[in-house]
N, C-alpha and C positions, 0 to 999 in steps of 0.2 A: 673351081668346084662349087661356086655359089649357085650354079644352075640347079643342083639337086634340091636344096631347100625351096627354091622358087617353083620347081615342078611339083613338089609335095603341096605347097601352098595352093597352087592352082587346082590340084586334084581335090583338095578339101573344098574349094569353092564349087567345083563341078559336082561333087557329091552332095553339097547343100542344094544345088539346083535340081539334082535328081530327086531329092526328098520333096522339094517344093512341087515338082511335077506329080509325084505320087499323091501328095495331099490335095492338089487341085482336082484330082479325079474323084475324090470322095464326095458323097452327097452332103449338102448343107441344110437339109431339112426344108421346111416350108412355113409359110404364114408368119406367125408371131415370132418364131425362132429367128427367122431372117431379119425381122424388124428390130428385135433387141440387139442382135449381133451388129446390125447396121448402125444403131445408135452408139455402140461401144467403139466401133471402128472410126466413125465420123468424129467422135470426141477425141480419140487418141491422135488421129491425123491432124486435127485442128490444133491441138496443143503442141505437137512436135514441130509443126510448121511455124507457129509463133515463137516457140523456143529457139528454133534454128535462126530466125531473124535476129533475136536478141543476142545469141551467142556469136552470130556472124559479125556483128558490129565490133564486139570485143576482140574476136579473132583477127579481123583486118587491122585493128589498131595495134595489136601485139606483133603481127606480121611486119608491119612497117617499122616498129621499134627494133625488132631482131634484124631486119634487113639492113637498116642504117648503122646499127651498132656492131653486128657480127657477120654481115654479108648476106647476099641474096640466097645462097644455098641453105643457110641456117633458117632463113625465113620460109623458104620452100619446104624444108623439113618439118617445120612447125605446122604448116598448112596441110601437109600430107597426113601427119599424125591426127590432126583435128578432123580432117575429112573422113579418113578411114574409120575412126572411132564413131563418128556420127552415122556413117553408112551402116556399120555393123548393128547399131542399136535400132536404126530406122527400119531396115529390112526385117530384122528379127521381130520387131513390134508389129510390122505389117502382116507377117506370116502368122504371128500369134493371134491377132484379131480376126484372121480368116479361118484359123484352125479351131477356135473355141466352139463355134456352132457345129462344126463337123464332128467334133468329139461328142457333143450332146446327141447328135443324130446317131453316131456310131454306138452310143450306149444302148440303143434299142436292140443291138445284137449281142449285148453282154459286156462283161468287164474286159475280156482280152482284146477285142478290136478297138475299144475306146482307149485302153492303155497304150496300145501299139501306135495309134494315131497321135495321141497326146505327146508321147515321147519323140516321135518323128518331128512334130512341130517344134519342140524344144531343141532337137538336134540341129535343125536348120540354123538357129541362132548360134549354137555352140560351134559348129564347123565354119560358119561365117567369121566368127570372132578369131579363131586360131588361124584360119586361112588368110584373112586380111592382115592379121598381125605379123605372121611370118613373111608374107609377101611384102609388106611395107618395109620391114627391117632389112631383109635380105636383098630385095629389089633396089631399094634406095642406096644401100651401102655399095652394091655392085656398080652403081652409076657414079657415086661421088667419092667413095673410098676415103671418107673423112669423118672423124668422130664427132666434132662439134655439131654439124647438122643432124647427126643421128640422135644426139642428146635433145636437140630441139624437136625432133620428131616425137620423142617420148613426152616432151613438155606439152605438145599439142594434144596428144592422146589423153594425158592426165587432166589437162584443163577442161576438156570436153566432158570427161568423166565426173569431175567435181560438179559441173553444171547439171549434168544428166542425173546424178545421184541426188543432188539437193533439190532440183526442180521437180523431178519425178517423185521423190520422197515426200516433199511438201504437198504435192498434188494428191497423191494416193492416200496419205494419212489424214489430211484435212477432210477429205470426202468420207473416209472410213469412220473417223471420229464423229463427224456430224450425223452420219447415217445411224451409228450405234446409239448415240446419246438420246436422240429423239425417237427413232424407230423402235429400238429394242426396249429401252428403259421407260420412256414416257408413253409410247403407244402400244408396246407389247406385241409388235409384229415381227415376223422372221427377218433375218439379215438381208435376204434378196427379194423381199416382198415388192412387187411392182408398184404398190401404193406409196412407197417411200420416195420422195422427190430426189434424194441424194444417191439412189441405188445405181444409176447409170454412171455418175461421176465416180463412185466407188469402183465399179467394174473397169472403167477407163483407167483409173489410177493403178490397177494391178498391172496393166501393160506398160504404161509410161514409167512406172517406178520399178517394178520387179523384173520386167523384160528388157526394155530399152536401157534402164539404169544399170542393171546388172551386166548387160552386154558391154556397155561402155566401161564399166568398172573393171571387169576381168580383162577386156581388151587392153586397157592402159597398163594394168599390172603385167600382163603378158609381154607387151612391147617394151615397157620400161625394164623389166627383168632381163630380156634379151640384150637390150642396149647396155645396161649396167654390166652384164657378164662379158660382153664384147669389149667394153671400155676397160674393165679391170684386166681382162686377158691381154689386151694390147699393152697396157702399162706394165704388167708383170712379165710378159714374154714379147719384148719388142721385136718387130720384124717377122713374127711367126704367124702365118695365115691360119695355121691350125687353131690358134687362140680365138680367132674370129669364127671359124667354122664349128668349133665344139658346141657352143650353145645353140647354134642354128640346127645342127644335126640332132641334138637332143630334142629340140622342139619338133623337128620333122618326124622322128621316131614316135613321139607322143601322139602326133596327129594320126599317123597310119594305124597305131595301136587302138586309138579311140574309134576310128572308123570301123575297123574289124570287130571290135568289141560291141559296137552298137547293134550288131545282129544277134547278140546274146540276150538282149532285153526282151524276154518273152515270159508271159505269165505261166507259172508252174501249176502242178495239180493242186497244190495247197492254196492257190489263189492269193498268195502273199505279194502285194504290189511292191512294197519296199524291197523285198528279196529279189524281185525281177529287175528292179532298177540297179540294185547293188551288184547283180551279176555282171552288168555292163561295166561298172566301175572297177570291180575286181579283175575282170578280163582285160581291161585296158592296162591296169597296173602290171599284171603278169606279162603281157605281151611287151610292154615298154621295158620292163626289167630284162627281158631276153634281148630286145633290140639294142639296149644300152651296152651290151657286151661288145658288139661290133664297133660302136662309137668310141668306147673306152680304149679298145685295143689300138685302133688307128690313131686316135688323138694322143695317147700316151707315148707312142713311138715317135710321133712328129714333134712333141713338146719336150721329150727327154725326161719324162717323169714316169712313175710306176702306174700300172694298170689300176691298182687299188686306190690310188689318189684321185682317180676319176670315178671309178665304178661304185665304190663304197659311198661317197657323198651322193651320187645319183640315186642309189637304192634308199639312202636315208631320206631324201626328199619325198620319194614315193611313200615311205613309211609314215612320215609326218602328215602327209595328205590323208592317208587312211586313218591315222590316229585322230586327226581333227574331226573326221566324219563320225567315228564311233563315240568320241567324247561328247560332241554336240548333240548327237542323237540321244544320248542318255539324259542330258539336261533339258531337252526340249520335246521329247516324245511322250505321248499320253501313256505309254506302257510302263514308264519308270517313276521312281519315287519323287524326284524334284517337282515335276508337273502335278502329281497327285497331292503333294504337300500343299501346293498353292491352292488347288481345288478344295482341299480339306479346310484350309484357313479361311476360305470364302464363307463357310458356314457361320462364322462368328462376325462377319461383316466386311465392309469395304476396306476399312483401315488395315485389318489383319491380312487381307489379300495383298494389299500394296506392300506391307512390311515383308511378307514372305517372298513376294516376287522380287523385291530389291535384294533380299538375302540370297535367293537362288542365282540372280545375275552376278552378284559379287563372287559367290562360290564357284560359279562356272568359269572364272578366269584361271583357277588354280591349275587344273590338269593341262589345259592348252599351253599355258606359259611354261610349265615343267617340260612338256613335250617339245616346245620350241627350243628350250635350253638344251635338252638332250640332243636335238638335231644339230644345234650349233656346236656342241661339244664334239660330236662324232665327225661331222663334216669339216670343221675347222681343224680339229686334231689330226685328221688324216691328210687333208689337202690344203691347209691354210685358208686364206681368204678366197683363193680360187676354188677351194673345195666347197665353201659356203655358197659361192655363186652357182656352182654346178648343182648343188642341192636345191636351191630355189628354182633354177631353170627346170630341173627334173620335176619338182612339185607342180610347176605351171604347165609342164608339157601335157598334162591331162586336162587342161582347161576346156577342150572341146567337149569332153564327156561331162565335166562339172557344170558348164553353162547349160548343157542339154537338160541336166537334172533340175537346174534352177528354173529355166524357162518353162519346163513342164508345169511348174506351180501355177503361174498366172493363167495358163491355158485351161487347166482343170478347174481353177477358181471361177473363171468366166463361164465354162461349160456348166458348172453347177448352178451359177446364177441364171444362165439362160434357161436351164431346165425348170428352175423355180418360177421365173417370171413368165415363162411360156405355159405354165400349168401342165407340164408333162406328167405322166403317171408316176406313182410312187416307186415302182420297180426301176424305172430309168433314173430317177433322182437318187436312188440308193447307189447306183453305179457311179454317177458323177460325184456324189458326196464322198464315196470311198476314195476316189481318185484325188479329190480335193484335200481330204484329210492327210493323205500322204504328201501332197504338195506343200503343205505347211511345214512339214519336217524337212523336206528336201531344200526348201528355200532357206531354212535356218542353218542347215549343215553347210550349204554352199557359201553362205555369208561368212561362217567361221573360217572356212578354207580360204576365202578371199582375204580376210583380215590377217590370218597367219602368214600367207604368202606376201601380202603387202608389207607387213612388218619386216620380214626377212629380206625382201627386195630393197626396202629402204636402208637396211644395214649394208647391203652390197653397194648401194649408191653412196652411202657415207664413206665406205672404204675407198671408192673411186674418188671421192672428193678429197680425202686426206692424201691419197696417192698423187693426185693432180697437183696439190699444193707442194709436195716434195719435188715433183718433176719440174716445177717452176722455180726451184732453187731456194725454197723457204722451209726451214725446219720448224714446223709448228708442233709443239708438244701439248697435247690435250691433257694437261695436268690439273687436278683439282686444287692445286696451289695457286692457280691463276684465277683472279677474281672475275675476269671477263668470261671465262668458261663457266663459272658458277652462275653468273647472271644469265648466260645463254641457256644453261640447263633449266633454270627456273622459267624463263620465257618460253622455251620449247615445251616444258611440261604444262604450261598454262594453255597453250594454243588449242589442243583437243577439247578442253572444257569450254573455252570461249566459243570455238567453232560450233560445238554441239548445242550450246545455249542459244545461239542465233537460229539454228535449225529448229530447235524445239519451240522457240518463241514464234517462228514463222508458221509452224503447224497450228499452234494455239490460236493465233490471230485469224488464220483462214478458217479453221474449224468453227470458231465462234460465229463467223459470218454465215457459214453453212447451217449451223444450228438455228440461227435466227430466221434464215430463209425457209428451212423445212417447217419450223413452227408456224411461220406466216402462211405457208400453203395449206397446212392442215387446218388452220383457223379460217382462212378466207375462201378456199375452194370447196364449194358445196358438193358433198357426195364423195370426196376423196377417200375418207376412211372407210366408207361403205363399198368402195371399189367401182362406183358408177361414174366417176370422173377421173380424168387423166392428169397426173402431176406435170408440172412444168420442169422437166428434167434439165433443160438447157440452162436454167437459171443457176443451178448448183455447179454445172460444168463450167460456166463462165466465171463464177466466183473463184473456184479453185485454180482455174487457168491463170487469171489475172494475178492472184496472190502468189502462186508459185513463181511466175516470171519476175515479179517485183521483189520478192523476198530472197531469191537465191543470189542476187548480185553481190551484196556486201560480204556474206561469209565466203563466197567463192574467191573474192579478191584477197582475203586474209593470207592464204599461203603464198600468194604471188608477191605481195608487197612486204610482208614481214621479213623474209630473208634479205631482201634488198636493203631495208632500213638497218637491220642489225649488222649486216655485213659491212656497210659503208660507215656506220657510226662507231661500232665497237670492234670491227675487224674480223678476219677469218677464224680466229680461235673461238670468239663468242658465237659465230655462226655455226661452227662445229658443235658447240654445246647445245645450241638451239635445235639442231637436227637430232641429236641423241635424245634430248629431253622429250621432243615430240613423238619419237618412235616409242619410247618406253610407256609414257602415259596414254598415247594413242592406242596401242595394242590393248591395254587394260580396259580403257573406256569403251572401245568398240566391241570387244568380246562381251563385256558385262551387259552392254545395251542390247546387242543382237540376241544373245542367248536368253537373257532375262525377258525381253519382249516376246520372243517366240514361246517361252514357257508360260507366260501369262495367256497368250493366245490359245495354246493347247489345253490349258487348265479350263478355260471357258468351254472349249469343245468337248472335253472329258465330261463336264457336267451336262452339256447338251446331249450327250449320248445316253442320258438316262440315269446318271450317277448323282448321288447327293441331292436328290430332289428333282433333277432335270430342269428343262426350260421353264422359266417363269418363277422358279423358286427364289428364296432369299439369297441362297448361295450363288445362283445364276446371275442375279442382279449385281452382286459384288464382283463376280468374275468378269462380267461385261465391263465394269469400271476398270478393273485391272488390265484387261485387254486393251481398253481405250488408252490408258496411260502408256502401255507398252508399245502401242502402234508407232509413234514417232521415234521410240527407242530403236526398234528393230529394223525399221524401213526407211528412216530419214537420217537421224543424227549418227547412229552407229556405223552404218555402211559408208556414209560420206566421208568418214575419217580416213578410210583407206586411201583414196586418191589424194586427200589433203596432205598426208605426211610425205607422199612421193613427190607432189608438186614442190613442197619445201626443198627437198633434196635436189630435184632437177634444176630449180632456179639457182640454187647454190652452185651447182656445177657450171651453169651457164655464165655466172658472174665472177667465178673464182679468179679468172685471169685479170680482172679489174681490181681485185682486192690485194694482190701481192706484187 
């Protein structure tokens, strides 16, 4: 029966190809619009090619290690996971950089056609991610029918995701910070002003960070969740093929539901962009809930458990996904109190803006964590650890629609930038700016979704780790009375902070170089400020490219080496403590950073809309500082913690047989 998930995966890829064909038919505008879009595409392609070479060296090295230690099939699984993850991000980024200018051109016809095209561009990445993910897992397992290589496949996807999230995040935020500090604060020019030497690097960063990075992030979470659920199912229901098919069927239903629901994303009479996007998400959730009935009935009968032990956890996963969207929207949208509180605090200065922003980020962890706890309570209470795995797979089954909403963000951001830099009329820029404003919120809520699903997926991986230890004949009691477990908990709790600090420092170093370069150009290039001379855009692009590739290596190796050292020095119990400690603090740090950073960003935009003095006011200057601080929070350190905690767990699963 593995042919059915494979067919659905291929259908998802065909649908993505259909969308690409539709996008290609749309006009790309003329003149300066094409030139600006070309700069962005060239910069993004250049970075990803150089990044691929760097990652390729690491991947080949790890492939050889896995081959000689665990067998050729395990090494091949690692390469497949890495390759598919890279392909998903690369093609998605390529489509994004070609759609942005088309959206700017479509804006000449109004809001509806521009929204329709921007969403289609994002949907290409979304359906590539889930199609390649389901194809990789179901196709590879149908060939090898072995779990260890499947775990290695997840490892390959996760490792690429760490590099993509870190490298892309360092790139985009170093450019963004440099552009803001000199352009907005020192020179008082708009964000996407063509006179700013860092503006192209900033636009490129939106694609390599938010599009390619997010695609790799959700791809690896999707793949790892499927692998963990299959592994746990096989351990709990030995010899039952239904335990393998259950997560694959759930994923397949989610893909079909998301494809059907994508046709619901249409602008209504009230011209509410967010409502149009949420119609697609709500439609996908309802269709998936209906489709899960068939999956639950067939799987329950085959596994000898009740219908509700499968269906209720599946519905719980959908509810947690929806809840994360609503909660994060409240903490990051300009419409609500948290963002407006940050904006209000900006009136009294930079320091009060920072204090309020940090407070909002910390507070933003409360409701998501309570929601996650409720999801665990229901799914585990009804179906045990298998119920939790089902809940997480259900949550990730909507990944196609979720990534579509996220990738919509960089497309509209670029479209707005192209409109600004090309000098398009105000009515067109109003359309692109409206799309971009919603894109900031969609990027924030999808990051929260990714973090919650990553935390729950890591718990499933930990359960598989403990089950694997028991199957190897060792009774490992993870008791707080064991000092090794206490040490492991502390070390695990430390890792997200250490990891995030490296990422933040990398952004700071690169941004400082960008600031110096932008200042140099304004000082040395005669006529630059007057608009009669052209900036040297390539200088800033080269700075952030080199910095991102250099600075991403050390933090990316932390989750690979740490479990190996702890496992072999302190044993499997301490390693178990490390895994739990990293999951707990990782979820808190990641949610706090991503929600707080997005709230800072939208507080600035709230003021730019004409509130509290508007652009150029003292409050606006303070808000720009807050946004600058929040940039590496929400787009570099916070999101990169997702794959980090899963790499820790996957490496633990790969080495567990050597520890006992």
